[in-house]
C-alpha positions as CSV (number, residue, x, y, z in Angstrom):
1,M,-4.7,-3.8,17.3
2,G,-2.3,-4.5,20.1
3,R,0.9,-4.4,18.1
4,V,4.1,-3.5,19.8
5,G,6.0,-1.0,17.6
6,K,5.1,0.4,14.3
7,R,5.8,-1.0,10.8
8,E,6.7,1.1,7.8
9,F,5.4,0.4,4.3
10,S,6.3,1.7,0.9
11,V,3.3,2.8,-1.1
12,I,3.2,3.2,-4.9
13,V,1.0,6.1,-5.9
14,E,-0.2,6.5,-9.5
15,L,-2.7,8.9,-11.2
16,D,-5.1,7.2,-13.7
17,G,-6.7,8.8,-16.8
18,D,-9.9,9.6,-14.9
19,G,-8.1,11.7,-12.3
20,Y,-8.1,9.1,-9.5
21,Y,-5.0,8.5,-7.4
22,L,-4.3,4.8,-7.0
23,A,-2.2,3.3,-4.2
24,S,-0.7,-0.1,-3.8
25,V,1.5,-1.6,-1.1
26,P,4.0,-4.1,-2.5
27,E,4.7,-5.7,0.8
28,L,1.0,-6.6,1.3
29,P,-0.4,-8.5,-1.7
30,G,-3.9,-7.3,-2.5
31,C,-3.5,-4.1,-0.6
32,H,-4.8,-1.4,-2.9
33,T,-7.1,1.7,-2.8
34,Q,-8.0,4.8,-4.7
35,A,-9.3,8.3,-4.1
36,R,-9.8,11.7,-5.9
37,S,-7.3,13.6,-3.7
38,L,-3.9,12.7,-2.2
39,D,-5.1,13.6,1.3
40,K,-8.0,11.1,1.0
41,L,-5.7,8.5,-0.6
42,I,-3.3,8.6,2.4
43,K,-6.2,8.2,4.8
44,R,-7.6,5.3,2.8
45,V,-4.3,3.5,2.3
46,R,-3.7,3.6,6.1
47,E,-7.1,2.0,6.6
48,A,-6.3,-0.6,3.9
49,I,-2.9,-1.5,5.5
50,E,-4.6,-1.9,8.9
51,L,-7.2,-4.2,7.4
52,C,-4.6,-6.3,5.5
53,L,-2.5,-6.7,8.7
54,E,-5.6,-7.9,10.5
55,V,-6.0,-10.8,8.1
56,E,-2.3,-11.4,7.5
57,E,-1.5,-15.1,8.2
58,E,1.2,-16.0,10.6
59,G,4.3,-17.4,8.8
60,Q,3.3,-15.8,5.5
61,P,6.4,-14.9,3.6
62,T,7.1,-11.2,3.6
63,T,8.9,-9.1,1.0
64,E,10.7,-5.8,1.3
65,F,10.1,-3.1,-1.3
66,V,13.5,-2.2,-2.9
67,G,12.6,0.4,-5.5
68,V,11.2,1.2,-8.9
69,Q,13.2,1.1,-12.1
70,R,12.3,2.9,-15.3
71,I,13.3,1.0,-18.4
72,T,13.0,2.3,-22.0
73,V,12.4,-0.4,-24.7
């Protein structure tokens, strides 16, 4: 990839009931991965982001991750 400059992405990390770490990137719809360890997850999410950026369409609306709110109901 011949991109000038680097982009920064927020990654949501969760732990499922089977012990897998799950990662999703809110700014890139469909950009998700999973792994058994956090080290492996970080490697995989970097790869997933790179792949998502390769297929990202020009002019596609982008969003900016703001944060997560916990709400009790």
